Every structure is written in structure tokens, then in C-alpha cells.
Backbone bond lengths (Angstrom), bond angles and torsions (degrees), N, CA, C in turn:
res aa  C-N    CA-C-N  psi(-1)  N-CA   C-N-CA  omega(-1)  CA-C   N-CA-C  phi
1 M - - - 1.424 - - 1.542 112.54 -
2 T 1.326 119.35 136.85 1.396 118.72 -178.90 1.557 110.61 -81.39
3 D 1.330 114.97 161.73 1.472 116.73 -178.31 1.495 112.81 -52.90
4 K 1.361 120.81 -40.00 1.425 122.81 -179.14 1.492 110.18 -64.47
5 K 1.275 119.96 -41.50 1.457 123.23 178.37 1.541 111.70 -67.16
6 I 1.323 116.88 -39.49 1.457 119.76 176.63 1.558 111.00 -65.63
7 H 1.343 115.54 -43.31 1.449 118.51 178.74 1.557 111.06 -62.56
8 A 1.310 117.46 -42.95 1.451 124.25 -177.62 1.575 106.25 -63.44
9 A 1.253 117.94 -45.09 1.465 121.89 179.86 1.557 114.35 -66.01
10 N 1.313 112.60 -36.69 1.459 117.84 175.55 1.540 111.70 -67.69
11 K 1.301 115.66 -42.67 1.475 121.38 177.59 1.550 111.74 -58.38
12 R 1.364 112.49 -47.63 1.485 117.95 179.47 1.501 110.25 -59.98
13 A 1.285 115.04 -44.78 1.488 118.03 -177.09 1.544 113.31 -63.68
14 V 1.334 116.67 -42.93 1.425 118.68 -179.16 1.537 110.85 -70.25
15 V 1.288 119.63 -41.94 1.499 121.49 178.97 1.491 108.74 -66.05
16 T 1.281 120.10 -39.14 1.534 121.18 176.34 1.441 109.90 -61.14
17 R 1.341 121.34 -47.11 1.450 120.51 -175.24 1.582 110.38 -68.91
18 L 1.316 116.22 -37.38 1.453 116.22 -179.82 1.562 110.30 -66.76
19 R 1.273 116.64 -38.90 1.506 121.50 176.46 1.525 109.99 -63.28
20 E 1.354 117.85 -38.78 1.446 122.22 178.12 1.514 113.39 -61.93
21 I 1.391 117.35 -33.78 1.459 120.90 173.14 1.487 111.40 -57.35
22 L 1.288 114.31 -37.68 1.485 117.49 -176.17 1.541 115.44 -88.96
23 S 1.342 114.40 -16.42 1.472 114.58 -178.12 1.484 115.57 -110.01
24 T 1.305 117.19 -11.96 1.466 122.44 178.84 1.565 109.76 -67.74
25 P 1.306 119.41 146.30 1.496 117.17 172.00 1.505 114.35 -54.49
26 I 1.314 117.88 139.71 1.391 124.09 -171.58 1.547 111.19 -58.32
27 E 1.360 119.26 -23.65 1.445 121.50 177.55 1.522 110.06 -70.27
28 Q 1.333 118.09 -23.89 1.443 122.41 -179.09 1.545 113.46 -102.88
29 L 1.318 115.46 12.39 1.487 120.18 -175.80 1.541 111.24 -59.50
30 D 1.317 119.38 -46.66 1.426 122.53 -176.92 1.510 110.27 -57.43
31 A 1.286 117.89 -40.39 1.489 122.64 -179.46 1.520 110.10 -68.68
32 A 1.335 117.51 -39.16 1.440 121.41 177.99 1.572 110.71 -65.85
33 V 1.278 116.37 -41.66 1.479 119.37 -179.49 1.537 107.85 -68.61
34 A 1.331 118.96 -44.58 1.452 123.02 176.89 1.540 113.94 -55.25
35 A 1.391 115.06 -36.16 1.445 122.75 179.60 1.539 109.81 -74.53
36 T 1.278 118.69 -18.35 1.483 123.62 -175.27 1.493 111.66 -98.93
37 Y 1.364 120.52 -44.98 1.427 124.69 -176.99 1.514 110.95 -99.73
38 H 1.330 116.04 145.52 1.485 122.17 171.72 1.537 106.69 -64.75
39 E 1.333 114.58 148.05 1.482 118.42 -178.50 1.546 111.86 -60.24
40 D 1.241 117.75 -25.84 1.461 122.32 176.46 1.524 115.32 -97.54
41 A 1.330 117.85 13.96 1.437 121.54 -177.28 1.554 111.54 -56.73
42 K 1.304 117.35 147.99 1.415 123.31 178.31 1.548 106.78 -120.69
43 L 1.321 115.65 128.22 1.468 122.68 178.20 1.515 110.69 -106.26
44 F 1.273 118.00 121.93 1.473 124.70 174.91 1.542 105.10 -113.52
45 A 1.314 117.20 101.45 1.439 120.52 -171.81 1.540 110.66 -124.81
46 F 1.292 112.13 175.26 1.468 122.99 176.66 1.540 113.06 -63.64
47 H 1.344 117.90 159.60 1.460 118.84 173.08 1.546 108.46 -76.79
48 P 1.294 118.89 136.31 1.474 131.46 19.87 1.564 110.88 -99.74
49 V 1.301 122.09 4.60 1.443 120.71 179.99 1.507 111.23 -71.47
50 N 1.280 120.36 -45.41 1.501 128.14 173.53 1.541 111.85 62.24
51 T 1.310 118.68 -137.89 1.448 121.94 -172.48 1.517 110.93 -107.82
52 H 1.357 114.63 139.64 1.483 119.62 -179.36 1.545 108.45 -148.31
53 N 1.356 115.32 149.00 1.449 120.60 -178.76 1.495 110.43 -118.40
54 G 1.291 117.71 132.44 1.454 124.36 176.14 1.506 112.22 91.59
55 S 1.361 116.14 155.14 1.455 121.28 -176.25 1.508 112.31 -67.84
56 S 1.319 119.40 -34.01 1.493 118.67 175.35 1.482 115.98 -62.95
57 A 1.312 116.85 -40.92 1.433 122.53 178.57 1.522 110.21 -69.60
58 I 1.332 116.84 -39.01 1.470 121.23 179.62 1.541 107.94 -67.22
59 A 1.304 119.29 -42.04 1.482 119.48 176.17 1.514 110.64 -60.26
60 A 1.345 118.06 -48.04 1.500 121.98 -177.62 1.513 112.44 -63.10
61 A 1.320 114.81 -44.39 1.487 118.26 -170.31 1.565 112.34 -84.43
62 L 1.334 117.78 -33.21 1.475 123.39 -174.14 1.500 113.71 -107.81
63 W 1.302 116.74 -64.41 1.479 120.91 -168.39 1.475 113.46 -72.82
64 R 1.350 120.64 -42.78 1.473 122.65 -177.43 1.504 113.09 -60.53
65 P 1.425 116.50 -47.69 1.473 117.78 178.69 1.557 111.33 -64.77
66 I 1.317 119.42 -35.64 1.428 120.84 -179.14 1.542 107.02 -68.26
67 R 1.354 119.92 -48.78 1.445 120.62 179.83 1.511 113.56 -63.33
68 E 1.300 120.23 -32.59 1.419 121.84 179.64 1.484 112.83 -75.75
69 S 1.310 117.06 -30.37 1.496 124.19 -179.82 1.542 109.57 -81.91
70 F 1.259 120.45 -31.99 1.526 125.00 -172.61 1.472 107.49 -128.05
71 P 1.358 120.72 78.10 1.453 123.09 -176.29 1.537 113.56 -64.85
72 D 1.334 119.64 -20.95 1.465 121.74 -179.48 1.520 109.90 -105.98
73 I 1.288 120.78 23.30 1.451 123.80 -171.53 1.526 112.05 -58.58
74 E 1.294 115.44 145.40 1.462 123.35 175.40 1.561 109.12 -130.15
75 R 1.308 115.35 150.34 1.473 119.86 177.07 1.564 107.93 -105.67
76 R 1.284 116.68 127.35 1.445 119.19 178.57 1.572 105.54 -119.47
77 D 1.303 114.77 102.64 1.456 118.69 178.81 1.502 112.01 -72.84
78 Q 1.386 114.55 136.27 1.460 120.15 178.82 1.491 110.66 -108.17
79 I 1.379 115.73 -43.98 1.492 119.69 178.83 1.558 104.95 -135.98
80 V 1.320 111.26 133.90 1.502 120.20 173.44 1.526 104.42 -136.08
81 A 1.376 114.14 118.43 1.413 119.56 -177.35 1.525 109.80 -129.38
82 A 1.351 116.73 147.53 1.440 121.71 177.83 1.552 111.57 -138.92
83 S 1.279 114.05 147.30 1.493 121.20 179.52 1.476 108.01 -163.91
84 E 1.333 112.49 -161.75 1.469 119.31 173.92 1.507 107.95 -142.23
85 F 1.418 112.17 155.17 1.453 118.91 178.94 1.513 106.19 -148.42
86 K 1.280 116.59 129.24 1.471 121.30 179.47 1.537 112.57 51.37
87 D 1.361 116.24 42.89 1.464 123.44 178.68 1.533 112.73 70.79
88 K 1.241 121.63 17.20 1.415 127.32 179.28 1.542 109.36 -115.99
89 Q 1.320 115.13 139.91 1.459 120.85 175.88 1.513 109.07 -88.17
90 F 1.349 117.66 142.84 1.463 118.05 173.92 1.556 109.27 -144.65
91 V 1.329 114.12 155.55 1.417 123.40 175.08 1.515 107.57 -132.26
92 C 1.291 115.28 135.48 1.496 118.22 177.13 1.546 106.29 -127.65
93 T 1.337 115.90 144.74 1.476 121.33 179.63 1.462 108.45 -132.35
94 M 1.370 111.96 155.25 1.497 120.55 166.69 1.528 101.55 -134.09
95 A 1.361 113.27 126.17 1.412 120.50 -178.00 1.522 114.14 -142.74
96 R 1.248 118.47 161.04 1.473 123.81 175.78 1.506 105.85 -106.88
97 L 1.303 117.03 134.33 1.419 122.99 169.70 1.529 108.69 -100.98
98 Q 1.340 116.06 129.03 1.437 118.81 -171.52 1.540 106.98 -132.47
99 G 1.276 117.15 134.46 1.468 124.15 176.71 1.504 113.52 -175.33
100 T 1.337 114.14 176.56 1.461 120.75 -177.81 1.511 106.53 -96.36
101 F 1.404 112.61 124.66 1.483 119.15 178.82 1.522 111.05 -71.65
102 T 1.291 118.97 128.49 1.474 119.61 177.27 1.530 111.67 -117.45
């Protein structure tokens, strides 16, 4: 696979997983987050979310409160970029989450 094809496939995979976190039934949220994040993932987020380690902690501190507060939430991707650095593949995204606060 060429670099462009690898990058395109990586971007599709990341965007698909992030959208699944928002669209999966809330009862299956932990599984969707675990399928998206590495078990040793580290989240460095804004206050009051702050820093968390592992997909379970990320689900509990970030995604569950968002999903419970915005039941009709949608993800609107603005920038999705992929490349490599030091023989590692990476994807970065910038998106807007939009929904009705309940």
C-alpha cells in the first residue's frame, strides 16, 4: 500500500471509531471506547475532565458525561490529517461536537 492509501485508510478508521463512540447505544459505550483507545491511552484534557489513563477511565470521565448530557450529539469533522513520524503512523482530528443539552 502506498503512503497516501495508508494515510487515507488510517483517517477513515479513526473517524469511523470516533463516530461510533457517539452513535453506539449508551449501554455499549465502554466497549466502543475500548475498541477506539489503546488500553494504556493517556488523556490530557480541559478542566474539569483533566488527565486520565486507560480506556475505562476515558470513557467514564469524558465520553459518558458527554453522551448523557447530549443524547442527540453529532460529530462534525473539520480537519483530519494523517502522516508518520519516527516510523509510527498517526492521525489527528479537529471536530465540533453538536447536540441539544438536556
